[in-house]
C-alpha positions as CSV (number, residue, x, y, z in Angstrom):
1,M,67.7,133.0,72.8
2,A,69.6,136.1,71.7
3,I,68.4,138.4,74.4
4,Q,68.8,135.7,77.0
5,G,72.4,135.2,75.8
6,L,73.0,139.0,76.0
7,F,71.8,139.1,79.6
8,I,74.0,136.1,80.5
9,I,77.0,137.8,79.0
10,L,76.4,141.1,80.7
11,G,75.4,139.6,84.0
12,V,78.4,137.2,84.3
13,M,80.8,139.8,83.0
14,L,79.7,142.6,85.4
15,G,79.6,140.2,88.3
16,L,83.2,139.0,87.6
17,M,84.4,142.5,87.1
18,F,82.8,143.5,90.5
19,L,84.7,140.7,92.1
20,G,88.0,142.0,90.7
21,V,88.5,139.4,87.9
22,P,90.6,140.9,85.0
23,I,88.5,142.1,82.1
24,A,90.0,139.6,79.6
25,Y,89.0,136.6,81.8
26,S,85.6,138.2,82.5
27,I,84.9,138.5,78.7
28,G,86.0,134.9,78.0
29,I,84.1,133.3,80.9
30,S,80.9,135.2,80.2
31,S,81.1,134.3,76.5
32,L,81.5,130.6,77.4
33,A,78.6,130.8,79.9
34,A,76.3,132.2,77.2
35,I,77.3,129.7,74.5
36,L,76.8,126.7,76.8
37,T,73.1,127.3,76.6
38,C,73.4,126.2,72.9
39,I,76.2,123.8,72.5
40,D,78.1,121.2,74.5
41,L,81.0,122.1,76.8
42,D,83.7,120.2,74.8
43,V,82.7,121.9,71.6
44,A,82.5,125.3,73.2
45,V,85.9,125.1,74.8
46,L,87.6,123.9,71.6
47,T,85.9,126.6,69.6
48,A,86.8,129.3,72.1
49,A,90.5,128.2,71.9
50,Q,90.4,128.4,68.1
51,R,88.8,131.8,68.1
52,T,91.3,133.2,70.6
53,F,94.2,132.0,68.4
54,V,92.6,133.4,65.3
55,G,92.0,136.8,67.0
56,M,95.6,137.1,68.1
57,S,97.2,135.9,64.9
58,K,96.2,138.9,62.6
59,F,99.2,140.7,61.1
60,S,97.7,144.1,61.5
61,L,97.6,143.5,65.3
62,T,101.4,143.8,65.3
63,A,101.1,147.5,65.0
64,I,99.8,147.9,68.5
65,P,102.9,146.5,70.4
66,F,105.1,148.7,68.2
67,F,103.1,151.9,68.8
68,I,103.0,151.1,72.6
69,L,106.8,150.7,72.5
70,A,107.2,153.9,70.5
71,G,105.0,155.8,73.0
72,N,106.9,154.6,76.0
73,I,110.2,155.6,74.4
74,M,108.7,159.0,73.7
75,N,107.4,159.3,77.3
76,Q,111.0,158.9,78.6
77,G,112.7,160.8,75.7
78,G,112.4,164.4,76.7
79,I,109.7,165.2,74.2
80,A,107.1,166.9,76.4
81,K,109.3,169.8,77.5
82,R,110.0,170.8,73.9
83,L,106.3,170.6,73.0
84,V,105.3,172.7,76.0
85,N,107.7,175.4,74.8
86,F,106.4,175.2,71.3
87,V,102.7,175.6,72.2
88,M,103.5,178.3,74.8
89,A,105.2,180.3,72.1
90,I,102.0,180.2,70.0
91,L,99.3,180.5,72.7
92,G,101.1,182.3,75.5
93,K,99.3,185.6,75.0
94,L,95.9,184.2,75.7
95,P,94.2,184.5,79.1
96,G,95.2,181.5,81.3
97,A,98.2,180.9,79.0
98,L,99.5,177.9,81.0
99,L,96.1,176.3,81.0
100,V,95.7,176.7,77.2
101,T,99.3,175.5,76.7
102,N,98.5,172.4,78.7
103,V,95.5,171.7,76.5
104,G,97.5,172.2,73.3
105,T,100.5,170.2,74.4
106,N,98.3,167.3,75.6
107,A,96.8,167.0,72.1
108,L,100.2,166.9,70.5
109,F,101.9,164.7,73.2
110,G,98.9,162.3,73.4
111,A,99.0,161.8,69.7
112,I,102.8,161.1,69.7
113,S,102.7,158.9,72.8
114,G,99.3,157.2,72.2
115,S,98.4,157.5,75.9
116,A,96.1,160.0,77.5
117,A,97.4,159.1,81.0
118,A,101.0,159.5,79.9
119,A,100.2,163.0,78.4
120,A,98.4,164.0,81.7
121,A,101.4,162.9,83.7
122,A,104.2,164.2,81.6
123,V,102.7,167.5,80.5
124,G,100.8,168.2,83.7
125,S,103.9,167.8,85.9
126,M,105.7,170.4,83.7
127,I,102.8,172.9,83.8
128,R,102.0,172.5,87.5
129,D,104.9,174.4,89.1
130,G,104.6,177.3,86.7
131,A,100.9,177.5,87.3
132,E,101.3,177.5,91.1
133,E,103.8,180.3,90.9
134,A,101.4,182.3,88.7
135,G,98.7,181.8,91.3
136,Y,96.4,179.4,89.4
137,D,93.9,177.3,91.3
138,P,95.5,173.8,91.4
139,A,92.1,172.2,90.9
140,L,91.5,174.2,87.7
141,T,95.0,173.3,86.4
142,A,94.3,169.6,87.1
143,A,90.9,169.8,85.4
144,A,92.3,171.4,82.3
145,N,95.1,168.9,82.2
146,A,92.9,165.8,82.7
147,S,90.0,166.9,80.4
148,S,92.3,167.7,77.5
149,A,94.6,164.6,77.6
150,P,92.2,162.2,75.8
151,S,92.1,164.4,72.7
152,G,95.4,162.9,71.7
153,L,93.8,159.4,71.5
154,L,91.7,160.8,68.6
155,V,94.6,162.3,66.8
156,P,96.6,159.5,65.0
157,P,98.5,157.3,65.5
158,S,95.9,155.8,67.7
159,N,95.8,152.2,69.1
160,A,92.1,152.6,69.7
161,M,91.5,153.1,66.0
162,I,93.6,150.0,65.2
163,T,91.6,148.0,67.7
164,Y,88.3,149.3,66.2
165,S,89.6,148.4,62.7
166,L,90.1,144.8,63.8
167,A,86.7,144.7,65.6
168,A,84.9,146.1,62.6
169,G,86.2,143.5,60.3
170,G,89.0,145.4,58.5
171,T,87.9,149.1,58.2
172,S,90.8,151.1,56.7
173,V,93.2,152.2,59.4
174,A,94.5,155.0,57.1
175,A,90.9,156.3,56.7
176,L,90.3,156.1,60.5
177,F,93.6,157.9,61.1
178,M,92.6,160.7,58.7
179,A,89.1,160.9,60.2
180,G,90.4,161.4,63.7
181,Y,92.0,164.8,63.2
182,V,88.9,167.0,63.2
183,P,87.2,165.3,66.2
184,G,90.5,165.5,68.1
185,I,90.9,169.2,67.3
186,I,87.3,169.8,68.3
187,W,87.9,168.2,71.7
188,A,91.1,170.3,72.3
189,L,89.4,173.5,71.2
190,A,86.4,172.8,73.5
191,C,88.8,172.4,76.4
192,A,90.8,175.5,75.4
193,L,87.6,177.6,75.2
194,V,86.5,176.6,78.6
195,A,90.0,177.2,80.0
196,V,90.1,180.7,78.5
197,L,86.6,181.7,79.8
198,I,87.4,180.5,83.3
199,A,90.8,182.1,83.3
200,K,89.4,185.4,82.1
201,K,86.8,185.3,84.9
202,K,89.5,184.6,87.4
203,G,91.8,187.3,86.0
204,Y,94.6,184.9,84.9
205,K,96.5,186.8,82.1
206,G,98.8,185.7,79.4
207,T,102.5,186.2,79.3
208,E,103.7,189.8,79.3
209,G,105.3,191.6,76.3
210,K,104.7,191.4,72.6
211,F,104.4,188.2,70.5
212,S,108.0,187.1,69.5
213,W,108.6,185.5,66.2
214,K,112.1,184.7,67.3
215,T,110.9,182.8,70.4
216,L,108.4,180.9,68.2
217,G,111.2,180.1,65.7
218,I,113.5,178.7,68.3
219,A,110.7,176.7,69.9
220,T,109.6,175.3,66.5
221,L,113.1,174.2,65.7
222,Q,113.4,172.4,69.0
223,A,110.0,170.7,68.7
224,L,110.3,170.0,64.9
225,P,112.0,166.6,65.3
226,S,109.2,165.4,67.6
227,L,106.4,166.8,65.5
228,S,108.0,165.2,62.4
229,L,107.2,161.8,63.8
230,I,103.5,162.4,63.2
231,I,104.2,163.7,59.7
232,V,106.5,160.8,58.7
233,V,104.4,158.0,60.2
234,I,100.9,159.2,59.4
235,G,101.9,160.7,56.0
236,G,103.5,157.3,55.0
237,I,100.4,155.3,56.1
238,I,97.9,157.6,54.4
239,G,100.0,158.0,51.3
240,G,100.2,154.2,50.9
241,I,104.0,154.2,51.3
242,F,103.8,151.6,54.1
243,S,101.2,149.9,56.1
244,A,100.1,150.8,59.7
245,T,102.3,147.9,61.0
246,E,105.3,149.0,59.1
247,G,104.6,152.6,60.2
248,S,104.6,151.5,63.8
249,A,108.0,149.9,63.4
250,I,109.3,153.1,61.8
251,A,107.9,155.0,64.8
252,V,109.9,152.9,67.2
253,V,113.2,153.5,65.3
254,Y,112.5,157.2,64.9
255,S,111.6,157.7,68.6
256,L,114.6,155.7,69.8
257,I,117.0,157.8,67.7
258,L,115.3,161.0,69.0
259,A,115.6,159.8,72.6
260,I,119.3,158.9,72.2
261,C,120.0,162.3,70.6
262,Y,118.3,164.1,73.5
263,K,120.4,162.0,75.9
264,N,117.3,161.1,77.9
265,I,117.6,157.3,77.6
266,N,120.3,154.7,78.4
267,L,120.5,150.9,78.1
268,K,119.1,150.4,81.6
269,S,116.1,152.6,81.0
270,L,115.6,151.2,77.5
271,W,115.4,147.6,78.9
272,K,112.8,148.7,81.4
273,I,110.8,150.4,78.6
274,I,110.9,147.2,76.5
275,V,109.7,145.1,79.5
276,D,106.9,147.5,80.4
277,S,105.8,147.7,76.7
278,A,105.9,143.8,76.4
279,K,103.6,143.5,79.5
280,T,101.2,146.1,78.2
281,S,101.2,144.6,74.7
282,G,100.6,141.1,76.1
283,M,97.5,142.3,78.0
284,V,96.1,144.1,75.0
285,V,96.7,141.3,72.5
286,F,95.3,138.7,74.8
287,L,92.3,140.9,75.4
288,I,91.7,141.2,71.6
289,G,92.1,137.4,71.2
290,V,89.6,136.6,74.0
291,S,87.2,139.2,72.7
292,N,87.2,137.3,69.4
293,I,85.3,134.6,71.3
294,L,82.7,137.2,72.3
295,G,82.3,138.3,68.7
296,W,81.8,134.8,67.6
297,V,79.3,134.1,70.3
298,M,77.3,137.2,69.5
299,A,77.2,136.3,65.8
300,F,76.2,132.6,66.6
301,M,73.4,133.7,68.9
302,Q,72.3,136.5,66.6
303,I,72.6,139.0,69.4
304,P,73.4,142.1,67.2
305,D,70.2,141.4,65.3
306,A,68.2,141.2,68.5
307,V,69.7,144.4,69.8
308,A,68.9,146.1,66.4
309,N,65.3,144.9,66.5
310,A,65.0,146.1,70.1
311,L,66.2,149.6,69.4
312,L,64.2,149.8,66.2
313,G,61.2,148.6,68.2
314,L,61.6,151.7,70.3
315,T,62.0,154.1,67.4
316,N,63.0,154.0,63.7
317,N,64.4,157.6,64.0
318,K,68.2,157.2,63.4
319,Y,68.9,160.4,65.3
320,L,67.2,159.1,68.5
321,I,68.9,155.7,68.0
322,L,72.3,157.4,67.9
323,L,71.4,159.4,71.0
324,I,70.5,156.2,72.9
325,M,73.8,154.6,71.7
326,N,75.7,157.7,73.0
327,V,74.1,157.4,76.4
328,I,74.8,153.7,76.6
329,L,78.5,154.3,75.6
330,L,78.9,157.2,77.9
331,I,77.7,155.1,80.9
332,A,79.8,152.1,79.8
333,G,82.8,154.3,79.5
334,T,82.6,155.3,83.1
335,F,83.6,151.8,84.3
336,M,85.3,150.2,81.3
337,D,88.6,150.9,79.6
338,V,88.6,152.0,75.9
339,T,90.0,148.8,74.4
340,P,87.5,146.2,75.9
341,A,84.6,148.6,75.4
342,I,85.5,148.9,71.6
343,L,85.6,145.1,71.3
344,I,82.3,144.6,73.1
345,F,80.2,147.4,71.6
346,T,81.4,147.3,68.0
347,P,79.7,144.1,67.0
348,L,76.6,145.2,68.9
349,F,76.1,148.7,67.4
350,L,78.0,148.7,64.1
351,P,75.4,146.6,62.2
352,I,72.6,148.9,63.4
353,C,74.5,152.0,62.1
354,T,75.5,150.5,58.8
355,G,71.8,149.4,58.5
356,F,70.7,153.0,58.1
357,G,73.6,154.0,55.9
358,M,76.3,155.2,58.3
359,D,79.9,154.7,57.2
360,P,81.8,152.4,59.6
361,I,84.5,155.1,59.8
362,H,82.0,157.6,61.1
363,F,80.7,155.2,63.7
364,G,84.2,154.4,64.8
365,L,84.9,158.0,65.6
366,I,81.6,158.3,67.5
367,L,82.5,155.1,69.5
368,I,86.1,156.2,70.3
369,Y,85.1,159.8,71.2
370,N,82.4,158.4,73.6
371,L,84.8,156.0,75.3
372,C,87.5,158.6,75.6
373,I,85.2,160.6,77.8
374,G,85.1,157.6,80.1
375,N,88.9,158.2,80.6
376,I,88.0,161.4,82.6
377,T,84.9,160.3,84.4
378,P,84.6,158.6,87.8
379,P,84.6,155.9,89.1
380,V,87.3,154.4,86.8
381,G,88.6,157.4,84.8
382,N,92.3,156.7,85.1
383,T,93.3,159.8,83.2
384,L,91.2,162.0,85.6
385,F,92.9,160.4,88.6
386,V,96.4,160.8,87.0
387,G,95.6,164.5,86.5
388,I,94.4,164.9,90.1
389,K,97.5,163.1,91.5
390,V,99.9,165.2,89.3
391,G,98.0,168.4,90.3
392,R,98.3,167.6,94.0
393,T,94.6,168.2,94.6
394,S,91.4,166.2,95.3
395,L,88.4,164.9,93.3
396,A,86.0,167.1,95.3
397,K,87.9,170.2,94.3
398,V,88.4,169.3,90.7
399,M,84.8,168.1,89.8
400,P,83.1,171.6,89.8
401,Y,85.6,172.6,87.0
402,M,85.3,169.2,85.3
403,L,81.6,169.7,84.9
404,K,82.2,172.7,82.7
405,F,84.7,170.8,80.6
406,Y,82.2,167.9,80.3
407,V,79.6,170.2,78.8
408,A,82.0,171.5,76.1
409,I,83.3,168.0,75.3
410,I,79.8,166.6,75.0
411,I,78.8,169.4,72.6
412,G,81.8,168.2,70.5
413,L,80.4,164.7,70.7
414,L,77.1,165.8,69.3
415,L,78.9,167.5,66.4
416,V,80.8,164.3,65.7
417,T,77.6,162.2,65.9
418,Y,75.2,164.3,63.9
419,V,77.5,166.1,61.4
420,P,79.1,163.3,59.3
421,A,81.5,165.7,57.6
422,V,83.3,166.3,60.9
423,S,84.7,162.7,60.6
424,M,84.3,162.0,56.9
425,L,85.5,165.1,55.1
426,L,89.3,164.5,55.4
427,P,89.1,160.8,54.4
428,Q,86.9,161.7,51.4
429,L,89.3,164.4,50.3
430,A,92.2,162.0,50.6
431,G,90.3,159.4,48.6
432,L,90.2,156.9,51.5
433,A,86.4,156.8,51.9
């Protein structure tokens, strides 16, 4: 019954998605289709409505709309330019200085805004003109921009981690936030290394002259208010001063004050930001509510147990099981967004991993890292296509460079997967795991 239910869910869901049905409706309808093989329609519909309401009524879910609003305010608030200057002052002497600056700024701006696509758009547009003047290949610039943008989703505050916490049954958000730093840095360093090696081969040099402490000092002072958002919000959450939900509200107030001080926002633009944030939040929250039906159906039909038995039937070697999971997640990430994929695969794979002793925090970082790669892979890869559009180039020209970045990023994935300390060291040192 369990395997039959899984095939019904996947078959109906993929069929509906192929027809263009929104992912939230696809998840709900496929879940109902599976459960109807076991219980009557009236009971199934009533239970589905109850599970949707329960899924959307969790207090911790409030953090997501606030972080979305804070990110959108940051996107319009003149933050990116100051971060670009700050990173350029530090990394400007390296070969391919603008490429490396793009990578470093994406990691910072993505963490502040909570959106890889926003980072690729905001930072990429600022780097593009300078890169063209310096004679950089536009396809390489776009590849460096797109490939590095998802690193910010691993560095907190991260809506993906909050979603995973809900899907995993309440894994500590503070611990997940702390665990994301090293994987996020690994992703950014992998992209920076590839950018430097390609730039060196092409003869792209760093900025002329000696390193200037004065320039760095000025750039740091200008960027410090923006960087302080991460320190205030994450420090408060990890230190137990306030919860993730309270921290998200503080992020909104802080980012709004900053945007007003920078004079990059007015009442008209603020209203548009609020409306856009409400629309995005509504989609995300409804998706989480509907996915609660899927979680209940899987538990009722014992699908996770069946999947675990199937994988363990192939091998009982946990390293091979993790490799198989990575392959499945990488493939799924190519055609699914991060949030629905987290909600679908967490109840499937988490019980297997905890069964052989893996910490849910470690699994969460593996899952999110995998799905972030989907942000930069065709055919869906919205961050990749944002990078291409901003870079004024084409997929055919960008992909040869992207392949090099993929290799480095996947090496980082293997480190996150097979070296638990990469994810667990900081939470353990902080007493959160």
